[in-house]
Every structure is written in structure tokens, then in C-alpha cells.
C-alpha positions in Angstrom: -11.2 119.2 112.0 -7.3 118.5 111.2 -5.3 117.9 114.3 -1.9 117.6 114.2 -0.6 114.4 116.1 1.5 117.2 118.6 -2.3 117.3 119.8 -1.9 113.7 121.2 -3.7 112.9 124.9 -2.3 114.5 128.0 -2.3 110.7 129.1 -0.2 109.3 126.1 2.2 112.5 126.9 2.4 111.6 130.8 3.1 107.7 129.9 6.2 109.0 127.9 7.6 111.7 130.5 10.1 108.7 132.4 11.1 107.6 129.7 14.8 108.9 128.2 14.9 111.6 125.5 15.5 110.8 121.8 15.1 111.8 118.3 12.8 110.1 116.1 15.5 109.1 113.7 16.8 107.1 116.7 13.5 105.3 117.6 13.8 104.2 114.0 17.0 102.8 114.4 16.1 100.9 117.4 13.5 98.8 114.7 13.0 95.9 112.6 12.2 97.2 109.5 11.2 95.0 106.5 11.2 96.5 102.9 9.3 94.2 100.8 10.4 94.1 97.2 7.9 94.6 95.1 7.6 91.9 91.9 9.1 93.2 89.2 7.4 91.7 86.2 9.2 91.0 83.0 7.1 91.8 79.5 9.6 91.2 76.7 11.3 88.1 75.1 14.4 86.6 76.2 16.6 84.3 74.2 17.3 80.6 74.8 19.3 77.9 73.1 17.7 76.5 70.1 16.4 72.7 70.7 15.0 71.6 67.6 12.7 68.8 66.5 10.9 68.1 62.7 7.0 67.5 62.1 6.9 63.6 61.2 3.8 64.3 59.2 1.4 67.4 57.7 0.3 69.0 61.3 -1.3 72.0 63.3 0.5 73.9 66.2 -2.7 74.8 67.8 -3.7 77.8 70.4 -4.5 75.4 72.7 -3.5 72.2 74.1 -6.8 70.5 73.1 -6.5 68.5 69.9 -9.8 70.7 68.6 -8.4 74.2 69.1 -7.8 76.8 67.0 -5.0 76.8 65.0 -1.6 78.7 64.9 -0.5 77.7 61.8 1.0 74.5 59.7 3.8 71.9 59.6 4.3 69.9 56.6 6.5 66.7 56.8 10.1 67.7 58.2 9.4 71.4 59.0 11.1 72.6 62.1 9.5 73.9 65.1 12.0 74.4 68.1 10.9 73.2 71.5 10.3 76.1 74.3 8.6 73.8 77.2 8.1 70.4 77.4 4.8 70.3 79.7 5.3 66.9 80.8 1.6 66.0 79.9 2.5 65.0 76.1 2.4 68.5 74.8 5.2 70.8 73.7 5.6 74.3 73.6 7.2 75.4 70.2 8.1 78.0 67.7 8.6 78.0 64.2 9.1 81.2 62.4 6.3 83.1 63.8 4.2 80.9 64.7 4.3 80.0 68.6 2.0 77.2 70.3 1.4 73.7 71.6 2.2 70.6 69.5 1.7 66.7 70.6 4.7 65.2 71.0 3.9 62.3 69.0 3.5 64.7 66.1 7.5 65.6 66.4 10.5 63.7 65.8 12.4 61.9 69.0 15.9 62.3 69.3 17.4 60.1 66.8 15.4 60.9 64.1 16.2 64.5 64.9 19.6 64.0 64.8 19.3 62.1 61.5 17.8 65.1 59.8 20.2 67.6 61.3 23.2 65.2 59.8 21.5 65.4 56.3 21.1 69.0 56.3 24.6 69.6 57.6 26.1 67.7 54.9 23.6 68.9 52.1 24.8 72.3 53.3 28.8 71.7 53.4 28.4 70.3 50.3 26.9 73.7 48.7 29.4 75.5 50.5 32.1 73.6 48.7 30.2 74.3 45.2 29.7 78.1 46.0 33.1 78.9 47.6 30.6 80.7 50.4 29.6 79.3 54.0 26.2 78.1 54.0 24.6 76.9 57.1 22.8 73.6 57.4 19.6 76.1 59.3 19.3 78.1 56.3 17.2 75.1 54.8 15.0 74.5 57.4 11.5 75.2 56.5 9.4 76.5 58.8 5.6 76.6 60.0 3.3 78.5 58.0 1.0 81.2 60.0 -2.8 80.7 59.9 -3.5 84.0 62.3 -1.1 86.8 62.8 1.0 86.8 66.1 -1.9 89.4 67.7 -4.4 86.9 67.6 -2.8 84.3 68.4 -3.7 83.2 72.1 -0.8 81.4 72.8 1.9 83.5 71.3 2.3 85.3 74.8 2.0 81.5 76.9 5.9 82.2 77.3 8.4 84.8 76.3 11.1 82.6 75.4 12.5 83.2 71.4 15.2 81.0 69.5 15.4 84.5 67.5 16.7 87.7 68.1 14.0 90.5 69.1 16.5 93.1 70.2 16.4 96.2 67.5 18.8 98.7 67.0 17.9 101.9 69.3 16.0 104.8 67.4 15.7 107.8 69.1 13.4 110.1 70.0 12.5 112.9 72.0 9.2 114.8 72.6 8.4 117.8 71.8 7.3 120.6 73.7 3.3 119.3 73.7 0.5 121.1 75.9 -0.8 118.6 78.3 1.6 116.1 77.3 1.6 113.5 74.3 -0.7 111.0 74.8 0.2 107.1 74.0 -2.7 105.3 72.3 -3.4 101.0 72.2 -4.2 101.8 68.2 -3.1 104.7 65.2 -6.6 106.6 66.7 -6.5 109.9 68.2 -9.6 108.3 70.0 -8.0 105.4 70.9 -7.8 104.5 74.9 -4.3 105.9 76.2 -1.8 103.5 77.3 0.8 106.1 79.0 1.7 109.7 78.7 5.4 111.7 77.6 5.9 114.7 78.7 8.0 117.3 76.8 12.0 116.6 76.7 11.3 112.6 77.4 12.8 109.8 75.7 11.6 107.1 73.1 12.5 104.9 70.7 10.3 104.6 67.5 10.1 100.8 66.5 7.9 101.3 63.4 6.8 103.8 61.3 3.3 103.9 60.4 2.3 106.7 58.0 1.5 109.5 60.5 2.0 107.4 63.2 5.0 105.8 65.1 5.0 102.7 67.3 7.8 103.5 70.1 8.6 102.4 73.7 9.5 104.6 76.5 10.2 102.6 79.3 7.6 100.2 79.9 5.2 102.2 77.7 4.2 100.8 73.9 2.0 102.2 71.8 1.2 105.0 69.1 1.8 108.7 68.9 1.7 111.0 66.3 5.4 111.2 64.6 5.3 114.8 64.1 4.9 115.3 68.0 9.0 113.7 68.0 12.1 115.1 67.7 14.1 112.4 65.8 17.6 111.9 64.5 19.9 114.9 64.8 17.6 117.1 66.4 17.1 114.2 69.2 20.6 113.4 69.6 21.4 117.1 70.0 19.0 116.9 73.4 20.3 113.7 74.2 24.2 114.8 74.3 22.4 117.9 76.0 20.9 116.2 78.8 23.8 113.8 79.5 23.2 110.8 78.0 19.7 108.4 77.9 20.4 107.1 81.3 19.8 110.4 82.2 16.8 111.3 80.5 12.8 110.6 81.7 10.8 108.4 79.9 6.5 107.6 79.8 4.5 107.4 82.8 2.1 104.5 82.6 -1.3 104.6 82.7 -1.9 101.4 81.6 -0.2 98.3 82.7 1.3 95.8 80.4 -0.8 93.3 80.8 -3.6 95.4 80.1 -2.1 97.5 77.1 -4.0 96.3 73.6 -1.1 97.5 71.6 2.2 95.7 74.0 2.7 93.5 71.6 2.0 95.0 68.4 5.6 94.1 67.5 7.2 91.4 69.7 10.8 93.6 68.9 12.2 95.5 71.6 15.1 97.8 72.2 16.5 95.7 75.2 15.8 92.1 75.8 13.9 90.1 78.8 15.2 88.2 81.6 14.2 84.3 82.0 14.5 85.4 86.0 11.6 84.5 87.7 10.7 87.8 89.1 9.0 86.5 92.6 12.4 85.1 93.3 13.7 88.3 92.9 11.6 90.3 95.1 11.6 87.4 98.0 15.1 87.1 97.8 15.3 91.2 98.1 12.9 91.0 100.9 14.9 88.3 102.8 17.6 90.0 102.7 16.5 93.6 104.3 15.1 91.3 107.3 18.6 89.9 108.4 19.9 91.2 111.6 16.4 90.9 112.7 15.9 88.5 115.9 15.5 84.7 116.1 12.5 83.8 118.5 11.5 80.2 118.7 8.1 79.7 117.1 7.7 83.1 116.0 6.4 83.9 112.6 7.3 87.8 112.9 9.8 89.2 110.6 9.8 91.9 112.3 9.6 90.6 115.9 11.0 87.7 115.7 10.4 84.2 113.9 12.3 80.8 113.9 13.9 79.5 111.0 10.6 77.6 109.2 8.5 80.9 110.2 11.0 82.7 108.8 10.3 81.0 105.5 6.5 80.5 106.0 5.5 84.0 106.1 8.0 85.6 103.8 6.9 83.4 101.4 3.6 84.1 102.3 4.2 87.4 100.9 4.3 86.5 97.8 1.1 84.3 97.9 3.0 80.9 98.1 1.6 78.9 101.2 3.9 77.1 103.1 3.0 74.6 105.9 4.3 75.6 109.7 7.0 73.7 110.2 10.2 72.5 108.8 9.4 68.8 108.4 6.3 69.4 106.9 7.7 72.2 104.3 10.5 69.7 103.4 7.7 68.0 101.4 5.8 70.7 100.0 7.5 71.5 96.8 9.4 69.5 94.2 12.6 67.8 96.3 15.7 68.4 94.5 19.5 67.7 95.2 21.3 70.8 97.0 23.7 71.2 93.8 20.5 72.2 91.9 19.4 74.6 94.2 18.8 78.0 93.0 18.7 81.4 94.6 14.8 81.1 96.2 15.0 77.4 96.7 14.3 75.8 100.1 17.6 73.9 101.8 16.7 71.6 104.3 19.1 69.8 107.4 19.0 66.7 109.2 20.5 64.9 111.9 20.3 61.3 112.9 17.2 60.6 110.2 14.8 63.7 111.0 14.8 67.1 109.5 15.8 69.9 111.5 16.8 73.0 110.0 15.6 74.9 106.9 17.2 77.9 105.5 16.7 80.0 101.9 19.5 79.7 99.1 21.3 82.8 98.1 23.1 81.8 95.4 26.7 80.3 95.6 27.3 77.8 98.0 25.2 80.8 100.3 21.7 80.8 102.7 19.8 83.4 104.5 18.1 82.0 107.5 16.9 82.6 111.1 19.8 80.6 112.7 19.2 80.8 117.0 18.3 82.9 119.1 21.9 84.4 119.7 22.7 85.6 115.8 19.4 86.1 114.4 18.3 85.9 110.7 21.9 85.5 108.8 24.1 85.5 106.0 25.5 81.8 105.9 28.0 79.8 104.4 25.6 76.5 103.2 26.5 73.6 105.9 26.9 70.9 103.2 27.8 68.2 106.3 24.0 68.4 107.1 22.0 69.9 104.3 20.3 66.6 102.4 17.7 68.3 99.9 16.3 71.3 98.1 12.7 71.9 97.5 11.5 74.0 94.7 8.3 75.9 95.0 9.1 79.0 92.5 9.4 78.4 88.8 12.6 78.7 87.6 
């Protein structure tokens, strides 16, 4: 039986008889609805500044932080690596050419030895430049690690998506032809390989590599293999894109497998766009916090909708993203890594004290602003940072 909601019980209808009549839109406007922002994961590499060091002896870059781990590549003495992460446990995560992985800090030059080697390379490059009348860079003489496994077989390759090498490539536009049932994107160059996405007629894709009859393509967050004969390319693709009003007006492939489960996603590490170093949880959390502005303050409350106090706001909001915090501000003030207020990033917590006691917490929203459950008169607000009473910040999210 399929009953309409209009068939509500008589009792419920009588209950509302004495209330003033209003529309559903008016009813919705009276609520304190919170928009919980999804976490948008980043799967593409992002560029970071080069932080070089050199091997002090012949050694290996490893796939795990274990001395007996499988090798990702080998280094000869004075080969260069770029440090992507200091893991604070005696290990670095590094990149050298196509090799990415872990190495003990003691296997690399310290700051003074690194600078000495760099100066030697710079002096050599300067001499060659004078002799040849061309500009030669010192880095052109750096030797990189030798890979012992392909990138796709290196368990450490995607430990971090930071890179010192530009992985953004020029766009090679393609448009899907009219294919009955849509064009399947596969995780290998076989028609019976697993499907990772579907392109409909007129969808936009970019060819990253041509592999005989197959093309490795990127369309939205779908990356994989399609038969190239089902794609319009070159001038034919350009005409369709122009007719449809440009790339931004076009649809892209529909995901049928998430990128982390797509065996073909890192067949190539290059992309037509760069990733971001920003923690996606920070972005989502701040968007959700912003949607709470205007909602009520209730002492002792923990509801983002019906009312919360300053620490209840923080505890509940962060809990939405799997981060467990104590209930009161004084306890929250020691729940993460304490940092100076001046170093707080959007999504960090800022604590306030009077007479030696923490009494309030707010969320840093950037540029000396905060989002906070302020008081019962003002509710949850955007505010300017109260520098007079801010004592420290706490970082509970990775940068």
C-alpha cells in the first residue's frame, strides 16, 4: 500500500488546527539547517619547492620505513634526492627522478655538506657556461636514483602526492563519439578489463597517452583506457568543443569506481591539472562551520542545529569528520599540537584565556578571522580574532 503523507492521522491534523497557517517555505526558513560539506579528496600530484640532499654512500631508497624493506631504487654516492617529508623518526620520504620512497636521514648529507656540494655544482656550471657561451644549470649535473621497480609497482610511490617535478601536461582534447550504451573506460588495455567509468556521447576527455589502438584518458576524476577509434580528436574535437561553448560547458565521464580503487589511476602520474596540498578535511570542515553561522548558542549544548556552546560547537563539528575532541575548552586546549596563534591556519583551533584560565575556543578561518559560538545574544558568528585574549592555537588536522 502506498499512502500519501496527506493521509496523516486525524490526531496530528487536530494538533495543528490552532497554529497560524504557513507555507512549507516559511517553515524551512525558521529552521537552523546545517549543510555538511563532503570531503573532496585530491588524487593528483602538487608541486613543492626543492629541498635537496645527497647520498653519503651507495644506498637504497626503500618502499617502507624498514631497513629490510623492498627497494624502490638505488643511489650512488653524491646522487641527489629531494626531501618531501621529514617523518620525525629518523626517516625521510624522498623523490629522485622516478624513484619515490623512504631513506634513513643518516644516509643523506646534512645542511652544511649539502650546501658545499651545491656550490661545487654551481661553480662547475658557471665555468661551463663561460666556456660555451650558454646558460648551464647546476642541477643539470645532479645524478638521480636508478629505479629498481616501475612506479606502478612501488608501494611507496603514492605515500605523499607532493613532487618537485612538474607533472602537468598540455591538454590533448577528445570528445566521445555516439557509442551505443556509452563508452566504457577500463583499468587495462583489454575489453574484458574492469570498468572504472563511462563516457556518454559528447563527453569531454583528454588523451594522456596513445597506446596503439588504445588511449589512456582523463575525464573528470576518471582515468583509464578506451579504444581511440571511439573518440573525436584534433580539429573534429575542437569544433564540437567550440559549438558547445567551451570545455567548461561540457560533461565528463561518470565514475563507476572511486580513484583510490582504480588500478589504472596512476598508470601515468601526469595530469592536465595540478593537485593541491590543502587538507580536504579542512576545506569541508570550514564550509560546514560557515553554514552554522546564525544558529543559536546554548550553554552546555552540543547541537549544531538547536544550539551549542563554544566547545560543544567545536566538538560536534570536528566529530562529523571523524576527529574526537574532549568536551570542554580547557581540555581541548591540550588535545592536539599547540602552536603560536600567529601560525594558525584555517581549521586550527584558537584558545582564549583570562587570569590564567582557558575560557573560550574558536575556529580559525584565516586572515585574523574566526568562526565561533559566541554567546546567547549573538549565537554562532564570524568574528575578528580577539588578539588580546588569544593564548595559543591547537592543530588537530594535518596541513
